[in-house]
N, C-alpha and C positions, 0 to 999 in steps of 0.2 A: 571399543573405547577409542576416542580420538586423542592423538598426542599433538599438542600445540606448544610452540615456543613463544613465550611472552618476553619481548626484549625491550630494553630501555627503562627509563624511570617512569614508574606508574603511580598515579595518585590513588588514594583510597576510593574516590568516586569511580575511577575507571575500573578498578578491581571489582567493586560492587556491581557495576553495570555488566561486566564480563560474566561474573558468576550468575547474575540474573538471567542473562541470555542462555547460559549453559543449561539452566533448569527449565526453560520454556518447552522444549520437546517432551519432557516428562509429563507435562500437564495435558497433552493431547491423548485422547482415547481413540484408537483406531477401530473401525468397525469393518470386519472383512466382507460383510454382505452389502456395504454401501460403496457405490462407484465414486471414484475421485472426481472432483469438479475443479476446473481451472477458470479463474476469473481474471480477466485482463483489466487492470485498474485504469488504463488510459482511455477507455470508452465507457460511457454510461451503461451500455448494453452488457458490458463484461465480455464481449466477444472479441477475439484477436483479429486484426487485419494488418496487412503489410503497410498500408498507408498510416495507420495509427502508430505502428512501430517506428516508421520513418519520422512522423511528426514528433514522437516522444524523444527522438534523438536531439531535437532542437528546442526542447523546453528550456526556457530561460535565455535563449539566444536572441540576439538583436536581429530583427527582420528588416530588410530593405528591398526595394524594387530595383533590380539590376538595371533596368532601362533608365532610372534616374541618373545614374552615373554617366550615361551616354548623352541623353537629351537635355539634361539640366546641368551641363558642365559649367564650371566656374571659369574655364579658359575663354579667351576672346575668340570671336567667330573666325577670324583670319589670323593665321600664324605664318 
């Protein structure tokens, strides 16, 4: 059994969600003769790769080309 401390003011919705998550593992039926499978959700193939893990770190980040800061500078040509 896990012991957790719930701190702070909690709404009824949060408590209901917490208790719902608590019951999720009970719905799983484990089959000892079936090997576990791991599915990597960041690739369509489901196979893990270091590149996909690196790319996943930047999901939602703003991408820019670093050369743009050098070659398309707003500064005047001569300073």
